[in-house]
N, C-alpha and C positions, 0 to 999 in steps of 0.2 A: 831760434832751438830745434828746428827739424833738422838742420845738416849735422847738430851736435848730438843728437838722439840717434840718427842716423849713422855715423861716425862709430857710436860707443856699441851699437848692434853689429856693426859689420866689424868693427875690433874685436867682440864677444865670439863672434862666428870663425873669425880665422886662429881665434888661440882654441877652441876648444874643438875636439875630434867632430870631426863631423859624419853623420849615418855614414856615408857612401867608404870612406874609411874604416868603421866601423867594423861595416860589412866586407869590404876588402880580407881588412885581418882576419877576421873567422872564417871567409871562405876558403882563405887558403889553403888552413888548416883541413879544415873538416872537406874540402870537396878534395882533398889528397886521396880520403879513402873512402868517400862518397861522392861519388863524379856527378850522382845528381842530386844534390842537395840540396833544396831552395832554403836560402838563409833571407830572412827582411826584419827591419826595424818595426816592431809594432808600433810604438809609445817613447816619447822622451817629452822628460818634464823635468823641473827640477829641486832635487831633493833635498828637503827642506832647506836650511840655510847654511848650508855646508858648501854652498860653492861650487859645488858639482850635479852636472846631470846624472839623472835614472836612466838609464835606455834600458827598453824591454825586446831580445832578442828572440824571435822564433826560428828553427830549425827544422825543418819537415826532410823526412827522409823516406821516401817508400810508403807514400800516404800519414805517415805518424810523424806527429807535431810537440814539438815541446820548445817551451820559452825559457830564458835564462834572461836574469838581470844582472845588468854589469853598472861600473858609474864611472864619468870618464868627469876627467877639466884639464882644460890646457891640452900637452897630447898625454896624458898618461890615462890609464883604464885599468881599473881596478874590480875586485871581485867584491867587496864590502867596503863599509862605510860604517865604523862603529866609533859614538859618540860617547867619550866618558863621563862628561856630564850629566848626561841626561841618561843613560846605559842602555840604548837602543844601535842595535843593529841594523840596519837599516836592507840590508840583506836576508834577515829574519823575519820582519816587520812586514816585505813582503812574501816571503813562503808561508808565513801563517795567515794571511788574506786569503790567498790563494787556496791553500790547506783550506779555510774556513768557507772558501765560497763552494768549491767540490765538494766538501761538507754537506752545506745547505741544500746544494743540488741532488746531493744522493739522498737528504733523508726527503727531500720533496717527490722524487719520483720512485724509489724504491720498496716505498708500501704499497701504492698500487701494484707493483710490478709482479712483491711478494706476494700479495693477495689473489693473481691471477695461477700461482703457482699447483700443479695437481698435487705434485706427489712431497704433501703435508705430514706429518707426524704432530699432532697437538697432544702438548704436556702438562696440566696444572688444572686448574681452576680459570673456566671461559669467561666468569665475572671479574678476575685481575687482568691487569693491563697487560697487551700482548707483547713478545719480542722475539723478531725470528733471529733462527740462526744458521746461518747456511753452514750447510757439514758435511764432512766428507770418515767414510766410515773405514776408511785405510789410512786417516790421517792421524800420526801419533800424538799432533798438538789436540784435535779434536775429539782424539777418544780419552784426553789428558781431561777436555772441559768437560766432558760428559759426568767424567768422577763427581763432580759439584755443582754438577747440575740441582739437588737437591736443596742446597741455597737457595739458584734462583728460584726455582718452584713455590718457594713462600712469599715471595712477592711477584710473581710475573707469571703467567702464561707463557709457555717455551713452544713455540712453534718451528720446530727442526725441519729445514729444507736439504 
């Protein structure tokens, strides 16, 4: 039984794109423009019951790092898997989880940083829940937002930073 399992695992690995193959493929195109780029496979796991593996590839250039998800099966690499029955885009699920993690991290840390800020204009009732707005008087979008500040002041104390 152990021999059969070993043969199946070996056969599976022989038909799937290896981490080295994926890394080499992306290195060729990225390093043509950015010779000092570092490409790593961060994580690899089964993508549901699709038969594909999801692979998280990180690219670091000049200290800036970006992660990308791709999917592989046999000798094929694809940017997304969409399951029409369950209406799931595996790439979109990954991006939404990444966004939610970043949002949770921002929420956890932003208030502490904002409360230390010295240049704050506090508007409205201090007994209402506070919201913090990072604004720039030169920005046309920020000026447009300020036109409707009265609506926000009905529910919140607005702290302009």
